[in-house]
C-alpha positions, 0 to 999 in steps of 0.5 A: 748120258742124255739126261737133262731135266733132273733138278739138283738139291744143292743143300749138303747132307750132314750124314756120311756113313750111308754113302758107300761101304769102305774108305774111298782111298786108303792104303793097305798092306798085302801079305803077312810074314810068319810073325803076322807082321804086314809085308812092306808092299803097300797097295793103294785102294782107290774108288771110281764113282760112276753111274754106268749102266749095269744092265748092258756091257757098259759097267762090266767093261769098265770093271772087268776090262778097263780097270784090270788093265790099269792095275796091270800097268800100275802095280800097287794100285787097286781100283774099285768101280762103284756104280751109283744110281744117277739120281743119287750120285751128285748128292752122294759126291757132295756129301762125301767131299763135305765129310772129307772122304771123297772118291779118287775120281768121279765120272760126272754128268757134264752139267754138274761140273760148274755146280761142283766147281762153284762150291770149291769141290773140284781140283782146278786143273788149268795150270797142271802140267799133266793136264795140258796134253789132255786139253790139247787133244780133247774135242772142243765141245766136250772140253768146253763143259769143263771150263768155268769162270776162266778155269778147267775143273775136269777132263772129258771122259765120254761124249755123245751128240744127236743126229738126224734119223730118217726112215727110208721107206717113209721117205720113198713113199713120200717121193723124197730121195733122201734126208733134208740137208737144210733146216728149211728143207726139213720144215718143208719135208715134215708135212709131206712125211705126215700120214694121218691115216697111218698115225705117222708124224713127219717129225718127232721132237722128244720134249721141250727141254734144251737137249731136244730143241737146241740143235734147231735153235743153234743151227738157226743162229739162236741161243739160250744165254750169252757166251758167259751164261750170265744172262738170257735176255735177248737170247732165250727170248731173242728173235732167232730163238722165237722164230725157230720155235715158231716153226716147230709150234706151227708144225705141231699145231698142224699135226705134223709133229708127234705127241713126244713134243708136249709129253705127258701121259701117253706120249711116245718117244722118238726112239720108241715110235720111230721103228714102228713107223710113227715118226718119219724123222727124229734126232737121237744119239748113238745109243739108238743104233745098238737098240735097233740092231737088237730089234732087227730094225734096219730100214733107216739112215742117219745124217748130220743135223740139217744146216741153218744160217749158223751151220749144222750145230747139234748138242754135246752130251756125256760125262767128265772126269773130276778129281775132288779138291780134298782127294787122298792119294792125289798122284794115284788119282791123277794116274787113273784119270790119265789112263781113262782119258787114254786110247785103251780106255776110250776105245774100249768104252767106245765099243759100248756106245760112249764116244771118245772125246779125243781127236787122236781116237776118232779114226780108231773108234770109227774103224771099230764101229763104222756107224759112229762116223756121222756122230763123230763128224757132228761132234766137230760143230756140236755145242755144250748147253749153258755151262752154269751152276744153275743149268738145271734151273735154266733148263727147267724154266725154259722147258716149262714155259715152252711146254705152256706154249706148245699146249696152247696156254701161252703165246710163244713170246710171252712164254719165252719172256717168262722163261728168260726172267725166271732163268735170269733170277736163278743166275743172279742168285747163283 
């Protein structure tokens, strides 16, 4: 998922029963003899907690296609897909682990993994034999989201990234033959694509958070933290970061970047404004393509994010599979995790827009859905957001201060210095 701004409450609730009905992993017996005695055929019941979207085919494909295939291949194991709203999932899981009653498997937002690992809630997979082939086949960007303080605490489940969407008609009207291939070209093309008489902006930037601005910063050689996410000093407020954001601020002040950058009441997102001609370019994930198909909008192209001095570097999104430290029926939970990281599950869910996270599946998912080709290519160089138990604090501090600069309330360098100081305090307290 693309969600990046939600702040996690790390206090552990003391309640338990309201989590979800039923035990998360239990053994029952199927069938009764004539005397009413249970037969000797045990069935292990597992719960798989997730936040799949129930309004499209994502949740139903998992429940009605993927898990039945697992049960067919693993007689005696029954799996229930338990869909929990995203905003509730993390705290429900923390409470269940604390109560000793966790699900067999959690589909975790990638930004939650270091937080859960820091609390001792997740099984350390680093030296487990069955994990090694999974680790070897995983794409580097998604795999890095499971790495915390020298160990792996999860497995990539699905991934996504952002690429450049460009409106063909707008480019033709501006006399531009195709999408920019470099960041300098993008910055120079944006004013040419702006048509204020039509309410058309050359570029949409969907917010001041790390998810939306990191491709610009990373591709220019900037960053938010050092490699171990132990400090932001000289990175979040470093020269390359400030220079890149300065380019975006200049375009915004000139009226060439739309209302999505500052946000707030009345702001129009890129995904909403792009098909209506309000943005000539913006970056987005693979979920936008099926949306535009439904809307019968097709006069656009997708391209790799333009190269800067550090190359074409976009952002890794998605979810990981994690096993609780105190899980019951661990061997069966492992079987489920292995199946969900295997080709059948990965390719079924790729059809629903959840990009596969394993190199061996890339060709097959592109064959199934050719439009994924650009996204799969982009993933080869995409990077994870800072892997830190306080990522949400880092992101919030950065986003809030940058928003002040976009609104003209603070000079950019002051905003970045303030954000860096606040983020460092959060890191020191973690």
